[in-house]
N, C-alpha and C positions, 0 to 999 in steps of 0.2 A: 591416700594415708601414708602415714609416718609411724615409724617405731623404734625407739631406742631403746637397744637393749645390751646387755654383755653376756659373752661366752661363758663366763664363771660366776654369772649369777643363779642360783636358784628359782626366783622369783623372776628372772628375764624369760629364764628357760620354759616355765610353765607358759607364759603367754607366748613366744616363739614356738613352743610344740602344739600348743591351740590354734595357731595360724595356720601350721602346717598340716595337721588332722583336719582340717578345714580347706585345707588347696585355696589360699588365699594369697601366695605368693606375689602374684601379678598385680593385687590390691593396694598391697603394701609395700612399702621403701622400707628395709632393714638400714638403721642408721648404728652402727656400733662403736662404743666408747670402750675405752681401753682400763679408764682409770677414773672411777665414779664419786672419787675422794676429790679429785683436783677440779677446786673452784673455775678455774678455766675451761673446763671442760664445755663443748658447744651445747650441750644438753641441759645444762643448768640456763640459759637461756630461754629455753622452753618449759621449763619444767621447776616452779616455783620451790618445790619438796628437794630437789637434787637429786631425787631418786629414781631407780630404774626397775621397771621398764614405765615408760611413758608413750601413750600413743594420742596421733592427734588424728581426728575423726577426718571426713571428706569437708564437713561444714567449719573447718579451721580448730572446733574446740578439743581442748586436749583432755585425755581420761589417766588419771593418775592409779596406782596399785595391780597388782600382777591378775588380782580376784577380777576386780569390776575390768578391768582388759579382756581377761577371757571371757568372762560372761558377754562383752560386748561382741567379741569377733565370735564368739559361739551364736548368738544372734543373728547374724549376718551371715553365718556357713550354711553348707548345704548338706554337710554330714547328719548323721543321728546326734542329738543333742550331748553334750560332754554333765549338762546340769539335768539330770532326769526330775520329772513334774511327777512320777508316781511315788508309791510307798517309800522307794528307797533312797527319795532325794534327801531325807535326814542323816540318814546312813552314811552318804555320800558325803555331804557337806560336814557333817561331824567328823570324820577321816580329814578331809581339808581341814579342819580347823585345830587337830591334832598336829598335821606336819606342819602348818604356820606357825603354831607353838614353840615348837622344836626350835625352827628356825629365829623369831623374833627371841627366843630365849641365847641363842647361838652368835647370831651376825654381828648385833652391836657391838657384845659385850665380851664376849668371849675371845672370838676370831679377831675382830677388830684390836681391841688391846693388844692380844699376841703379836700382831703384825704392825702395830704403829708406836707400842711404848716400850720402853725396857721391863724386863722382868722385876725389876725391883717396882715396878709402879704398876703391877697389875692386882686386881681387886680379886686375891685368891680366894677370899673366903665366899664371895659371890659368885666368884668361876665354879667353885664345888657344889655352891647350893644349886645353881642352874642347870648342872652336867647329872645332879643326881633326880631333878625333876625331868629332865630328858630320858635318862635311863627308864624312870618309870611309863616314861611317855613312850618310847620306843618299844615294851614289852606288850603296852596296848595295842600299839600300832599294828606291831605284828598277828596279836589277838584278829582284830578288826580285818586286815589284809587277807587274812586266811577265808573269810565269808566272801570276798570278793573275785578269787581266782584272779583269772586272765582278763578280767572285763576292765573296759576302759573309761573311765570317767574325768570330771574334774578332780576327786580324790586321788583315785589312784594313779592319775597321771601327776599329780603334785608330789604323792608321795615317792614315784621313781625319781625326779626331781632333786628332792630331798638325800635318798641314798645317795644317791651316784655323787650329789655335790659334797657330802659328809666324809665319803670316800679321797674324792678329790681336794677337801681342805683337812685333810686329815695333821698335817703340821700343825693347824690351828686349831683341831677339836682338840686334840690331844686323844682322844677316844676312838678304839679300833673297834668297826662295826663287823669287818670279816671276824673277828675273834668273838665279840660277845653276842652277837647276832646275824649269825651267817646264811639263816634263814631267809633275812631282809633283801641281802645282799642277792643270792642267788633268785629271790622272788623278782627283783629289779633287773639282772641278767637277762631273763626270760622275756620279761615284759618289754626289754630294749630290742631283742632279737625276733620278736614277733611283731612290734610296730616300728615300720622304717621311721616315722616321725618323730619318735625317742631316739630311734639310734643315731638320727643325725643331727640332734639337737645334746647329746653330751658334752659337758662343760669340759673346755680344752684353753690352754692360755693364747 
């Protein structure tokens, strides 16, 4: 199997962390890209969406999207599932959706525009609207995480990826989590310390 990934992507980290949690490193070839926006990047030959992560299964078929890839890796892994099937399932998936929503609000509009467009071309009113939504969602995320403690599941794993990525890209988001949501940052640090597969997949250039 092959997995296209980036060390700067929260979405890709989710998939890589899931892979490492299930100790599947020997079964999956990790293919790192350094610029997902480059149309000539080789991952675009395999992925019509041009997005990462992308996973090629043993039968040659490709899976796209971090949640789907994580579900597949979880299904073939030997560790306890990250997708509980008990009464907590919907709480976990709800938590995951909050995280995804913040990333979807932020990555393609706020961060991408700040990185690749001159400031006078930024859609500032839209940025402000999305950031207000993000702040409301961070507040709810903080409340939801308090009920999970240091439990690991796809929701808490994704939350760590989000929080670490946000701090990594603070120049692009323009919002300081340490200042406004110190409890979230402290929680993520404790999770990274407890789980080696989170610690070893933190975002880096």
